[in-house]
C-alpha positions in Angstrom: -51.4 60.7 -221.0 -55.0 61.7 -220.5 -54.4 62.5 -216.9 -51.8 65.1 -217.9 -54.0 66.4 -220.7 -51.4 65.5 -223.3 -52.5 65.4 -226.9 -51.1 62.6 -229.1 -50.2 64.1 -232.5 -49.6 60.9 -234.4 -50.3 57.2 -233.7 -48.7 54.5 -235.8 -50.5 51.2 -235.9 -48.6 48.1 -234.9 -49.2 46.6 -238.4 -46.8 49.3 -239.8 -43.4 47.9 -238.9 -40.8 50.6 -238.2 -37.2 49.4 -238.7 -33.6 50.6 -238.3 -33.9 53.4 -240.8 -37.0 54.8 -239.1 -35.2 54.5 -235.7 -32.2 56.4 -237.1 -34.5 59.2 -238.4 -36.2 59.6 -235.1 -33.0 59.6 -233.1 -31.3 62.1 -235.4 -34.1 64.6 -234.7 -33.8 64.1 -230.9 -31.3 65.6 -228.5 -31.7 62.8 -226.0 -33.2 59.4 -225.7 -34.4 57.2 -222.8 -34.7 53.5 -223.4 -36.6 51.3 -220.9 -36.3 47.5 -221.0 -38.1 46.2 -218.0 -36.6 47.9 -214.9 -33.4 48.9 -216.8 -33.4 52.4 -218.1 -30.6 53.7 -220.3 -30.0 57.2 -221.5 -28.4 58.2 -224.9 -27.5 61.3 -226.8 -29.4 62.0 -230.0 -28.2 64.0 -233.0 -27.0 63.5 -236.5 -24.6 60.7 -235.8 -26.2 58.4 -233.2 -24.2 55.5 -231.9 -24.9 51.9 -233.0 -25.5 51.1 -229.4 -28.3 53.7 -229.2 -30.0 52.5 -232.4 -29.7 48.8 -231.4 -31.3 49.7 -228.0 -34.4 51.0 -229.9 -34.9 47.8 -231.8 -36.5 44.6 -230.6 -35.4 41.1 -231.4 -37.2 41.2 -234.7 -35.4 44.3 -235.8 -38.5 46.5 -235.5 -38.8 49.6 -233.4 -39.9 48.7 -229.8 -43.2 50.0 -228.5 -44.2 52.3 -227.1 -42.1 55.0 -228.7 -42.9 58.6 -227.9 -41.4 61.9 -229.0 -41.7 64.4 -226.2 -40.3 67.7 -227.3 -36.7 66.9 -228.3 -36.6 63.7 -226.2 -37.3 60.3 -227.6 -38.6 57.7 -225.2 -38.6 54.0 -226.2 -40.2 51.3 -224.0 -42.2 52.0 -220.9 -41.0 52.9 -217.5 -43.5 54.9 -215.4 -40.8 56.8 -213.5 -39.0 57.8 -216.7 -42.3 59.2 -218.2 -43.0 61.1 -215.0 -39.5 62.6 -215.0 -39.7 63.7 -218.7 -43.3 65.0 -218.4 -42.5 66.9 -215.2 
């Protein structure tokens, strides 16, 4: 992020566990979401009525929101995949 001179507006410490309700809120404000799990990258639509599949993709095995999670404009990015971040950031 520093290399692209991106300012982080909010950081949530790992000790604050974000769960399904938090995931729903984030996704409802987004128009699109990219979820990376290892090399697998999946794209979902955001909006007021997100699919269960999309919300479940955001959560780890403990039921907490997976890290890292970033809101970039109207796009939500969950997990890390360098190529996805490069595509979204331009």
